[in-house]
C-alpha positions as CSV (number, residue, x, y, z in Angstrom):
1,X,82.4,135.5,146.7
2,X,82.3,137.9,143.8
3,X,80.7,137.1,140.4
4,X,84.1,137.0,138.8
5,X,85.3,134.4,141.4
6,X,82.1,132.4,140.9
7,X,82.6,132.4,137.2
8,X,86.3,131.3,137.6
9,X,85.3,128.4,139.9
10,X,82.6,127.4,137.4
11,X,85.1,127.5,134.6
12,X,87.6,125.3,136.5
13,X,84.8,122.8,137.4
14,X,83.6,122.8,133.7
15,X,87.2,122.0,132.5
16,X,87.5,119.2,135.1
17,X,84.1,117.8,134.0
18,X,85.3,117.9,130.3
19,X,88.4,115.9,131.3
20,X,86.4,113.3,133.1
21,X,83.9,113.0,130.2
22,X,86.8,112.6,127.7
23,X,88.4,109.9,129.7
24,X,85.1,107.9,130.1
25,X,84.4,108.4,126.4
26,X,87.8,107.1,125.4
27,X,87.7,103.9,127.5
28,X,84.1,103.1,126.3
29,X,85.0,103.7,122.7
30,X,88.3,101.8,122.8
31,X,86.8,98.7,124.4
32,X,84.0,98.6,121.8
33,X,85.9,99.6,118.7
34,X,89.3,97.9,119.1
35,X,88.3,94.4,117.8
36,X,86.9,95.9,114.6
37,X,90.0,98.1,114.3
38,X,92.2,95.0,114.6
39,X,90.3,93.3,111.7
40,X,90.6,96.4,109.5
41,X,94.4,96.7,110.2
42,X,94.9,93.1,109.2
43,X,92.8,93.5,106.1
44,X,94.8,96.6,105.1
45,X,98.2,94.9,105.8
46,X,100.4,93.5,102.9
47,X,100.0,90.0,104.6
48,X,96.3,90.0,104.2
49,X,96.2,87.6,101.1
50,X,98.7,85.2,102.6
51,X,97.9,85.1,106.3
52,X,94.3,86.2,106.7
53,X,92.6,84.9,103.5
54,X,92.3,81.4,102.1
55,X,92.7,80.4,98.5
56,X,89.0,79.8,98.1
57,X,88.4,83.4,99.1
58,X,87.1,82.8,102.6
59,X,88.6,84.5,105.6
60,X,91.2,82.5,107.6
61,X,90.5,82.0,111.3
62,X,93.7,84.0,112.1
63,X,91.8,87.1,111.0
64,X,89.5,86.8,114.1
65,X,92.1,85.6,116.7
66,X,93.6,88.0,119.3
67,X,91.3,90.9,118.5
68,X,92.5,92.8,121.5
69,X,96.2,92.6,120.6
70,X,97.8,96.1,121.0
71,X,95.0,97.3,123.3
72,X,97.3,98.5,126.1
73,X,99.1,101.2,124.2
74,X,95.9,102.4,122.7
75,X,94.3,102.8,126.1
76,X,97.3,104.4,127.8
77,X,97.8,107.0,125.1
78,X,94.1,107.4,124.2
79,X,93.0,108.9,127.6
80,X,95.5,111.8,127.6
81,X,95.0,112.3,123.8
82,X,91.3,112.4,124.1
83,X,91.4,114.7,127.1
84,X,93.8,117.0,125.2
85,X,91.6,116.9,122.1
86,X,88.3,117.9,123.9
87,X,90.1,120.5,126.0
88,X,91.6,122.3,123.0
89,X,88.3,121.8,121.0
90,X,86.2,123.4,123.8
91,X,88.7,126.2,124.4
92,X,88.8,127.0,120.7
93,X,85.0,127.0,120.5
94,X,84.8,129.3,123.5
95,X,87.0,131.8,121.7
96,X,84.6,132.0,118.9
97,X,81.5,132.0,121.2
98,X,82.9,134.9,123.2
99,X,83.1,137.0,120.0
100,X,86.9,137.2,119.9
101,X,86.9,135.9,116.3
102,X,83.2,136.7,115.5
103,X,83.8,137.5,111.8
104,X,84.5,133.8,111.0
105,X,81.5,131.8,109.9
106,X,80.3,129.2,112.5
107,X,81.0,126.0,110.4
108,X,84.6,127.3,109.7
109,X,85.0,128.1,113.4
110,X,84.1,124.5,114.3
111,X,86.4,123.2,111.6
112,X,89.3,125.3,112.9
113,X,88.6,124.1,116.5
114,X,88.5,120.5,115.4
115,X,91.8,120.9,113.5
116,X,93.6,122.5,116.4
117,X,92.4,119.8,118.7
118,X,93.4,117.1,116.3
119,X,96.9,118.3,115.8
120,X,97.4,118.1,119.6
121,X,95.9,114.7,119.9
122,X,97.9,113.3,116.9
123,X,101.2,114.2,118.6
124,X,100.2,112.1,121.6
125,X,98.6,109.2,119.9
126,X,100.9,108.4,117.0
127,X,103.5,106.2,118.9
128,X,100.7,104.2,120.5
129,X,99.0,103.7,117.1
130,X,102.3,102.4,115.6
131,X,102.7,99.9,118.5
132,X,99.1,98.9,118.3
133,X,99.0,98.2,114.6
134,X,102.2,96.2,114.6
135,X,100.9,94.2,117.6
136,X,97.6,93.6,115.8
137,X,99.3,91.8,112.9
138,X,101.9,90.0,115.0
139,X,101.4,86.2,114.9
140,X,102.2,83.5,117.5
141,X,104.8,82.0,115.2
142,X,106.8,85.2,115.4
143,X,107.1,85.2,119.2
144,X,110.3,84.1,120.8
145,X,110.3,80.9,123.0
146,X,108.6,81.8,126.3
147,X,107.3,85.1,125.0
148,X,103.5,85.6,125.1
149,X,102.9,89.3,124.8
150,X,102.7,90.7,121.2
151,X,102.9,94.2,122.6
152,X,106.2,93.5,124.5
153,X,107.6,91.9,121.4
154,X,106.7,95.0,119.4
155,X,108.2,97.2,122.1
156,X,111.5,95.3,121.9
157,X,111.6,95.9,118.1
158,X,111.1,99.6,118.5
159,X,113.5,99.9,121.4
160,X,116.3,99.6,118.8
161,X,114.7,102.3,116.6
162,X,112.6,104.6,118.8
163,X,112.2,107.3,116.2
164,X,110.2,104.9,114.1
165,X,107.4,105.3,116.5
166,X,106.6,108.5,114.6
167,X,106.4,106.8,111.3
168,X,103.2,107.8,109.5
169,X,102.7,111.0,111.5
170,X,102.3,113.1,108.3
171,X,99.8,110.6,107.0
172,X,98.0,110.5,110.3
173,X,97.6,114.3,110.2
174,X,96.8,114.2,106.5
175,X,94.0,111.8,107.0
176,X,92.8,112.9,110.4
177,X,93.0,116.7,110.1
178,X,90.7,117.2,107.1
179,X,88.4,114.4,108.3
180,X,88.1,115.8,111.8
181,X,87.5,119.3,110.5
182,X,84.8,118.1,108.2
183,X,83.3,115.8,110.8
184,X,83.0,118.4,113.5
185,X,81.7,121.0,111.1
186,X,78.9,118.7,110.0
187,X,78.5,117.4,113.6
188,X,77.9,120.8,115.1
189,X,75.7,122.0,112.2
190,X,73.5,118.9,112.4
191,X,73.2,119.2,116.2
192,X,72.0,122.8,115.9
193,X,69.6,122.0,113.1
194,X,68.1,119.1,115.1
195,X,67.9,121.0,118.4
196,X,66.3,124.0,116.8
197,X,62.9,122.2,116.4
198,X,61.9,122.0,120.1
199,X,63.9,124.1,122.6
200,X,62.2,122.5,125.6
201,X,63.0,119.0,124.3
202,X,66.5,120.0,123.4
203,X,67.4,120.5,127.1
204,X,66.7,116.9,128.0
205,X,69.7,114.5,128.3
206,X,68.0,111.6,126.4
207,X,67.3,114.0,123.5
208,X,70.8,115.3,123.5
209,X,72.2,111.8,123.3
210,X,69.9,111.0,120.4
211,X,70.9,114.2,118.6
212,X,74.6,113.5,119.2
213,X,74.3,109.9,118.0
214,X,72.6,110.8,114.7
215,X,74.8,113.8,114.0
216,X,78.0,112.0,114.7
217,X,77.0,109.0,112.6
218,X,76.1,111.1,109.6
219,X,79.2,113.4,109.9
220,X,81.7,110.6,110.5
221,X,80.3,108.5,107.7
222,X,80.6,111.3,105.1
223,X,84.2,112.1,106.2
224,X,85.4,108.5,106.3
225,X,84.3,107.8,102.7
226,X,86.8,110.3,101.4
227,X,89.9,109.2,103.3
228,X,90.0,105.4,102.9
229,X,93.1,105.6,100.5
230,X,95.1,107.7,103.0
231,X,94.2,105.3,105.8
232,X,95.6,102.4,103.7
233,X,98.9,104.2,103.0
234,X,99.2,105.1,106.7
235,X,98.7,101.5,107.8
236,X,101.3,100.2,105.4
237,X,103.9,102.7,106.5
238,X,103.3,101.8,110.2
239,X,103.6,98.1,109.6
240,X,106.8,98.6,107.6
241,X,108.3,100.6,110.5
242,X,107.9,97.5,112.7
243,X,110.3,95.6,110.4
244,X,107.9,92.6,110.1
245,X,106.3,93.7,106.8
246,X,107.6,95.9,104.0
247,X,105.4,98.7,102.9
248,X,105.1,96.9,99.6
249,X,107.0,94.0,97.9
250,X,109.1,96.3,95.7
251,X,110.4,98.2,98.8
252,X,112.3,95.3,100.4
253,X,115.6,96.2,98.8
254,X,115.4,99.9,99.6
255,X,117.9,101.2,102.2
256,X,115.7,104.0,103.3
257,X,112.1,103.8,104.4
258,X,109.7,104.9,101.7
259,X,107.6,108.0,102.1
260,X,103.8,108.3,101.6
261,X,103.9,108.9,97.9
262,X,106.4,106.0,97.4
263,X,104.1,103.7,99.3
264,X,101.1,104.8,97.4
265,X,102.9,104.3,94.1
266,X,104.1,100.8,95.1
267,X,100.6,99.8,96.2
268,X,99.1,101.1,92.9
269,X,101.8,99.4,90.8
270,X,101.7,96.0,92.5
271,X,97.9,95.8,93.2
272,X,96.5,97.7,90.3
273,X,94.3,100.8,89.8
274,X,91.4,99.3,91.9
275,X,93.7,98.6,94.9
276,X,91.9,101.1,97.1
277,X,88.9,98.7,97.0
278,X,90.8,95.4,96.9
279,X,93.3,96.4,99.6
280,X,90.5,97.1,102.0
281,X,89.0,93.7,101.1
282,X,86.4,94.7,98.5
283,X,83.2,96.8,99.3
284,X,82.4,94.8,102.4
285,X,85.6,95.8,104.2
286,X,85.3,99.3,103.0
287,X,81.9,99.4,104.7
288,X,83.5,98.0,107.8
289,X,86.0,100.8,107.8
290,X,83.2,103.4,107.5
291,X,81.2,101.7,110.3
292,X,84.4,101.6,112.4
293,X,84.9,105.3,111.9
294,X,81.2,106.0,112.4
295,X,81.2,103.9,115.5
296,X,84.2,105.5,117.0
297,X,83.2,109.1,116.4
298,X,79.5,108.4,117.1
299,X,80.3,106.6,120.4
300,X,82.9,109.1,121.5
301,X,80.9,112.2,120.8
302,X,77.8,110.6,122.2
303,X,79.5,109.4,125.4
304,X,81.4,112.6,125.8
305,X,78.2,114.7,125.5
306,X,76.2,112.4,127.7
307,X,78.8,112.1,130.5
308,X,79.5,115.9,130.3
309,X,75.8,116.6,130.6
310,X,75.3,114.3,133.6
311,X,78.4,115.7,135.4
312,X,77.2,119.3,134.7
313,X,73.7,118.4,135.9
314,X,75.1,117.1,139.1
315,X,77.4,120.1,139.6
316,X,74.6,122.6,139.1
317,X,72.1,120.9,141.4
């Protein structure tokens, strides 16, 4: 077998390993993060003050019930979306590493790779996210007699208006693309900085996992602080698409669905200039949102790197 054939076989195996690592990372992250994601969706919903918070300011028990509502669509779309994300990300990085675009600075190269990967993943994940968030805020009282599944109830709603599954796509890209670019630029930069100290130690899998965990936590935490308002608007638009909740009270009489700027203006007008704090449930919920983002990116990057390292180690032995 020639060296070119060996390299081709190795490349195919590496891509297969990346797909496996991405799938394992997605399942692990979704199982751990989904309950917190459900709570944050409910806190950001227009019904938060009436359904999930009591008059004395304490949380209503409904906030913590059915934390895995909407998990099915997330898992089904999350695996191919994650596989597509990491495939595009690794392929884009490989272009820069081979010198095809060598004039571009490394942080910018990682940002571009992350952006290209995120555009691909967003196209796959948006319908599942719309279904998930509408199922997360669905209550038992809204189910028809004999109906038990919140996801099936949500699917029936969108069967009449399937195009609404793409509601909030522009806001998903607007919030995810800059955040992903910033996150992966910081993530790769921090990984290189931390691995530079001891090259021998940097080759060990436990050290790689530690470096990935710290780098992802810092990078995702910084990025998530910036995009909380966009995340709130995106959630409101998706919940309005389900027909259960309007994007804001003043939008009920509108014949057309409001766009991102209209939703943002309505939230500001109804809930005041500090709504980006109060809508997320004061500083505590804002911290929960940051922790959710940190947890997702941290666990996904950590799991992906760890699984990929273990698979590669087994392949090369």
